[in-house]
C-alpha positions in Angstrom: 141.4 99.0 95.4 140.9 102.5 93.9 140.1 101.0 90.5 137.4 98.8 92.1 135.7 101.8 93.8 136.0 103.8 90.6 134.5 101.0 88.6 131.5 100.7 91.0 130.9 104.4 90.8 131.0 104.4 87.0 128.6 101.4 87.0 126.2 103.2 89.3 126.2 106.4 87.2 125.6 104.4 84.0 122.9 102.3 85.5 120.6 105.1 86.6 119.0 106.0 89.9 116.4 103.3 90.2 116.4 101.2 93.4 116.6 98.0 91.2 119.9 99.2 89.9 121.2 99.9 93.4 119.9 96.5 94.6 121.9 94.7 91.9 125.0 96.7 92.7 124.5 95.9 96.3 124.5 92.2 95.4 127.4 92.4 93.0 129.9 94.5 95.1 130.1 92.1 98.0 130.4 89.2 95.5 133.4 91.0 94.0 135.0 91.5 97.4 134.3 87.9 98.4 136.2 86.6 95.4 139.3 88.3 96.8 138.7 86.4 100.0 138.6 83.0 98.3 134.9 82.6 98.0 133.3 81.5 94.7 130.0 82.4 93.0 127.1 80.0 93.9 124.9 81.0 91.0 125.6 78.6 88.2 124.6 81.1 85.6 127.3 83.5 86.8 129.9 81.1 88.1 132.4 81.5 85.4 132.5 85.3 85.6 134.7 87.6 87.6 133.5 90.6 89.8 133.2 93.3 87.1 131.6 90.8 84.6 129.0 89.8 87.2 128.1 93.5 88.0 127.9 94.2 84.3 125.6 91.2 83.7 123.4 92.2 86.5 123.1 95.8 85.3 122.5 94.6 81.7 119.6 92.5 82.9 118.0 95.3 84.9 118.3 97.7 81.9 116.7 95.1 79.6 113.8 94.4 82.0 113.1 98.2 82.1 112.3 98.0 78.4 109.7 95.2 78.6 105.9 95.8 78.8 104.6 96.8 82.3 102.9 93.4 82.8 106.3 91.8 82.9 108.5 94.8 83.9 106.8 95.7 87.2 107.0 92.2 88.8 110.4 91.5 87.3 111.8 94.8 88.6 110.3 94.0 92.0 111.9 90.6 92.0 115.3 91.9 90.9 115.1 94.5 93.7 114.1 92.0 96.4 116.7 89.4 95.3 119.4 92.0 94.9 119.1 93.4 98.4 118.5 89.9 99.8 121.5 88.4 98.1 123.7 91.5 99.1 122.7 91.0 102.7 123.4 87.3 102.5 126.8 87.9 100.8 127.9 90.3 103.6 126.8 87.9 106.3 128.6 84.9 104.7 131.8 86.9 104.4 131.4 87.8 108.0 130.8 84.1 108.9 127.4 85.0 110.2 125.1 83.7 107.4 122.4 82.8 110.0 122.1 86.5 111.0 121.1 87.5 107.4 117.8 85.6 107.4 115.9 87.9 109.9 117.6 91.0 108.5 116.4 90.0 104.9 112.9 89.3 106.2 112.7 92.7 108.0 114.1 94.7 105.1 111.8 93.0 102.6 108.8 93.4 104.9 109.6 97.1 105.5 110.3 98.2 101.9 108.0 95.9 99.9 105.3 98.5 99.2 107.8 101.3 98.4 109.7 99.0 96.0 106.5 97.9 94.2 105.5 101.6 93.7 109.0 102.4 92.4 109.0 99.4 90.1 105.9 100.9 88.5 107.5 104.3 88.1 110.7 102.8 86.8 108.8 100.8 84.2 106.8 103.8 83.0 109.9 106.0 82.7 112.9 103.6 82.6 115.7 106.1 82.2 114.3 109.0 84.2 116.8 110.4 86.6 114.5 112.2 88.9 115.3 115.4 90.8 119.0 114.8 90.7 118.9 114.3 86.9 116.8 117.4 86.5 119.3 119.4 88.4 122.2 118.4 86.1 120.2 118.4 82.9 119.4 114.7 82.5 115.9 113.2 82.1 112.8 114.3 80.1 111.2 116.6 82.6 
């Protein structure tokens, strides 16, 4: 279990501080746990991968999207954020045998944070590997 926690922390550090990265980790971590409980991946694109490979694939896609032109990057980043948090909530609910409870929770979360996520998607696409105030404090970033 310690190695899993360490792997997730390293992945988070390597991914950056954008909400899209956290959303994809929030989707990948419960998937990884669910594998240990006998569940399988429903996404056919990721179905042959194990937990760490799924997390790596998700983070690779988010990093690649950050390098695209804004016309693609902003809506794609928003989509990855929404689907990441939505899938993470769904995964937790399915493991808890309460999938039905995830639907209103997902709706409320998306409704509440949609505008903030859109604004951050624009900022992320303009400065894809900016680490913000935390990065500035430890010497990362371009500020």
